[in-house]
C-alpha positions in Angstrom: 185.3 178.1 -6.8 187.5 177.3 -9.7 191.2 176.3 -9.5 193.6 177.6 -12.0 196.6 175.3 -12.5 199.6 177.2 -13.4 202.9 175.7 -14.6 205.1 178.0 -12.7 208.4 177.7 -11.0 208.2 177.0 -7.4 209.7 179.3 -4.9 212.4 177.8 -2.7 214.2 179.9 -0.3 217.2 177.6 0.5 220.5 176.9 -1.1 221.4 173.4 -2.0 223.9 173.1 0.9 221.6 174.5 3.6 219.2 172.7 5.8 215.6 173.2 4.8 214.4 172.6 8.3 215.2 176.2 9.4 212.9 177.6 6.7 209.9 175.5 7.4 207.2 177.8 8.7 208.9 181.0 7.6 207.2 183.6 5.5 208.6 186.1 2.9 207.0 189.3 1.6 207.6 190.7 -1.9 209.5 194.0 -1.9 210.4 194.5 -5.6 209.3 193.3 -9.0 211.1 194.1 -12.2 210.0 193.0 -15.7 211.9 193.8 -18.8 214.0 196.4 -17.0 210.9 198.2 -15.7 210.2 198.4 -12.0 206.6 197.7 -11.1 205.3 199.4 -7.9 204.3 197.1 -5.1 200.6 197.8 -4.9 199.5 195.2 -2.4 200.9 192.5 -0.1 202.1 189.2 -1.7 203.5 186.7 0.8 205.2 183.3 0.4 204.8 180.7 3.2 207.1 177.7 3.5 204.8 175.0 4.9 207.2 172.0 4.9 210.3 170.7 3.2 208.3 170.1 0.1 205.2 172.4 0.3 204.6 176.2 0.0 201.7 178.6 -0.2 201.7 182.0 -2.1 199.1 184.4 -0.7 197.9 187.1 -3.1 195.6 189.9 -2.2 192.5 187.8 -2.9 193.5 184.3 -3.9 195.9 181.7 -2.5 198.3 179.5 -4.6 199.8 176.3 -3.3 202.2 173.7 -4.6 205.5 171.8 -4.0 209.2 172.8 -4.5 212.5 171.1 -5.1 216.0 172.4 -5.2 217.9 172.0 -8.5 221.7 172.4 -8.7 223.6 175.1 -7.0 221.3 178.0 -7.4 218.4 176.7 -9.5 214.8 175.8 -8.7 212.6 173.2 -10.4 209.4 174.2 -12.1 206.3 172.4 -10.8 202.5 172.9 -11.0 201.0 175.6 -8.8 197.3 175.6 -8.1 195.4 178.8 -7.2 192.0 179.4 -5.9 189.9 181.7 -8.1 188.0 184.4 -6.1 187.3 187.6 -7.9 189.5 189.6 -8.1 193.2 189.8 -7.7 195.0 193.1 -8.5 197.0 193.6 -11.6 200.1 193.6 -9.5 199.3 190.1 -8.0 198.7 188.7 -11.5 202.0 190.3 -12.6 203.8 188.5 -9.8 202.4 185.1 -10.8 203.3 185.7 -14.4 206.8 186.8 -13.5 207.4 183.8 -11.4 206.8 181.5 -14.3 210.0 182.9 -15.9 212.3 182.6 -12.9 215.1 180.1 -13.0 217.7 181.1 -10.3 217.6 182.0 -6.6 220.0 184.0 -4.5 219.5 183.8 -0.7 221.2 186.3 1.6 220.1 186.1 5.2 216.7 187.8 5.3 216.6 188.6 1.6 216.0 186.4 -1.4 216.1 187.2 -5.1 214.4 185.1 -7.7 215.5 185.9 -11.3 215.1 184.7 -14.8 214.8 186.0 -18.4 213.8 189.7 -18.1 212.4 189.3 -14.6 213.6 189.8 -11.0 211.5 189.2 -7.9 212.8 190.1 -4.5 211.4 189.0 -1.1 212.2 190.0 2.5 211.8 187.6 5.4 209.0 188.6 7.7 209.6 189.5 11.3 208.9 187.0 14.1 209.1 183.9 12.0 208.6 181.8 15.2 205.1 183.3 15.4 204.5 182.4 11.8 205.5 178.8 12.4 202.8 178.5 15.1 200.2 180.1 12.8 201.1 177.8 10.0 200.3 174.9 12.3 196.8 176.3 12.6 196.0 176.4 8.9 192.3 176.6 7.9 191.3 174.2 5.2 189.0 175.1 2.4 187.8 172.9 -0.5 188.3 174.2 -4.1 187.2 172.7 -7.4 189.6 172.0 -10.2 187.3 172.7 -13.3 189.7 174.0 -15.9 190.5 172.7 -19.4 193.9 171.9 -20.9 194.8 173.6 -24.2 197.3 171.3 -25.9 199.4 171.2 -22.7 200.7 174.7 -23.3 201.0 177.6 -21.0 198.9 180.6 -22.0 200.2 184.2 -21.9 199.1 184.7 -18.4 200.7 181.5 -17.2 197.5 179.5 -16.8 196.9 175.8 -17.9 193.3 174.8 -18.4 192.2 171.2 -18.2 189.1 169.9 -20.0 186.7 167.3 -18.5 188.4 167.3 -15.2 186.8 168.0 -11.8 188.4 167.1 -8.6 188.7 168.5 -5.1 191.9 170.0 -3.8 192.6 171.3 -0.3 194.1 174.8 -0.1 195.7 175.9 3.1 194.9 179.5 4.1 197.2 180.4 7.0 196.1 182.5 9.9 197.2 186.2 9.5 199.0 188.4 11.9 197.9 191.9 11.2 195.7 194.8 12.3 193.0 195.8 9.9 190.6 198.7 9.9 187.6 198.8 7.5 185.2 201.7 7.1 182.0 200.8 5.2 180.0 202.9 2.7 176.7 204.4 3.8 173.7 206.1 2.2 175.5 209.4 2.4 179.1 210.3 1.3 181.0 208.1 3.8 184.5 207.1 2.7 184.9 203.4 2.2 188.5 202.3 2.8 190.6 199.6 4.4 194.0 199.7 6.2 196.1 196.6 6.8 198.9 197.3 9.2 201.9 194.8 9.6 204.3 194.5 12.5 207.3 195.9 10.6 205.5 199.2 9.7 204.2 198.3 6.2 200.7 199.5 5.7 198.4 198.5 2.7 195.6 201.0 2.0 192.7 200.3 -0.3 190.3 203.2 -1.1 186.8 202.4 -2.5 183.6 204.4 -2.9 183.8 208.1 -1.9 187.4 207.7 -0.7 189.6 210.7 -0.9 192.3 208.5 -2.4 191.2 205.5 -4.3 192.9 202.3 -5.3 195.6 200.2 -3.7 198.6 201.8 -2.2 201.5 200.9 0.1 203.1 203.2 2.7 205.5 202.7 5.6 205.6 204.0 9.1 208.3 203.5 11.8 208.3 199.9 13.0 208.2 201.2 16.6 204.9 202.9 15.9 203.4 199.7 14.4 204.6 197.7 17.4 203.1 200.2 19.8 199.7 199.5 18.2 200.2 195.7 18.4 201.1 196.1 22.1 198.0 198.2 22.7 195.8 195.4 21.3 197.5 192.8 23.4 197.2 194.9 26.6 193.4 195.3 26.3 193.0 191.6 25.5 191.2 192.2 22.2 189.9 188.7 22.1 187.9 189.3 25.2 185.5 191.8 23.5 182.3 190.7 21.8 182.1 190.3 18.1 179.5 193.0 17.5 178.6 196.4 19.1 175.7 197.6 17.0 173.1 200.4 17.6 170.1 199.0 15.7 168.7 202.5 15.4 171.6 203.6 13.2 171.3 201.1 10.4 171.9 203.7 7.6 175.1 204.9 9.1 178.7 203.8 8.4 180.0 200.9 10.4 183.6 200.0 11.3 185.3 196.6 11.4 188.5 196.2 13.5 190.5 193.0 13.1 193.5 191.7 15.1 195.1 188.3 14.5 192.0 186.7 13.1 189.3 188.2 15.4 187.0 190.9 13.8 184.8 193.2 15.7 182.0 195.2 14.0 181.0 198.5 15.5 178.1 200.8 14.5 177.6 203.6 17.0 180.6 204.2 19.2 178.5 204.5 22.4 177.7 200.8 22.2 181.4 199.8 22.5 183.4 199.6 25.8 185.7 202.6 26.5 188.9 200.5 26.1 187.8 199.4 22.6 186.8 202.9 21.6 190.3 204.2 22.7 191.9 201.4 20.7 189.8 202.3 17.6 190.8 205.9 17.9 194.5 205.0 17.9 194.1 203.0 14.7 192.0 205.7 13.1 194.7 208.3 14.0 197.2 206.1 12.1 194.8 206.1 9.2 194.9 209.9 9.1 198.7 209.7 9.0 198.6 207.3 6.1 196.2 209.5 4.1 198.5 212.5 4.6 201.5 210.4 3.3 199.5 209.4 0.2 198.3 213.0 -0.5 201.9 214.2 -0.3 203.3 211.5 -2.7 
């Protein structure tokens, strides 16, 4: 896995006269991106995690970026190196975010909102709900080893914000935080099964990705009432989702579509509903029903 080292401004979500301690372990999700006066639709989730008073992590749709930050002046932020894992393939929106951040020079923090701005760019974030839960999850980070195998080109930043380093190879540790979401994945099959994925967050934001044979393809974002999302989370907690087995597979149905249901890091694979317990089937039906609502919203856009 290659590491791209980006000379990019580091995101800091504190003013110079505020205590950084209250922000350690908090997380912020991107809500708006404007480049050269043009608003770019948020196509997928991009989240910033404040790991400590000097470290942060930026989670894209595929890769994770990590680095350090430092406050500069009243409303400025200092530019430092940002390292990103390189797993194929981040969306155009994620790449646009990284590119935009390299041009940011000011920060404006207002309670649960933060705006990062610079020459011809504005990036806005919203603080995620239940930050206390995020703090606990940040303490349970999973470590992965990534290789730094780039090459420097005269010490200059390329058009996409990347710096490549020649003849360098060293290991770095990237921290991938545990995630707090509900995810439904439907696989392809030998027939015309729709392959798609739903990622449901606690505040009602849903990220949909349609793949092969999907009625609606590509990455999209929709929103449902927060109470409906929380009702789903409550349903998962009430049935003790972690108590179920990891697989419920009917071996005689290998050519049929399978389903993956994920909640707070645990994933269950199901092929053949009759193999799953009744409580799990009921839970799956609730998530699938939400999926139908999402598809209707997308069709009506």
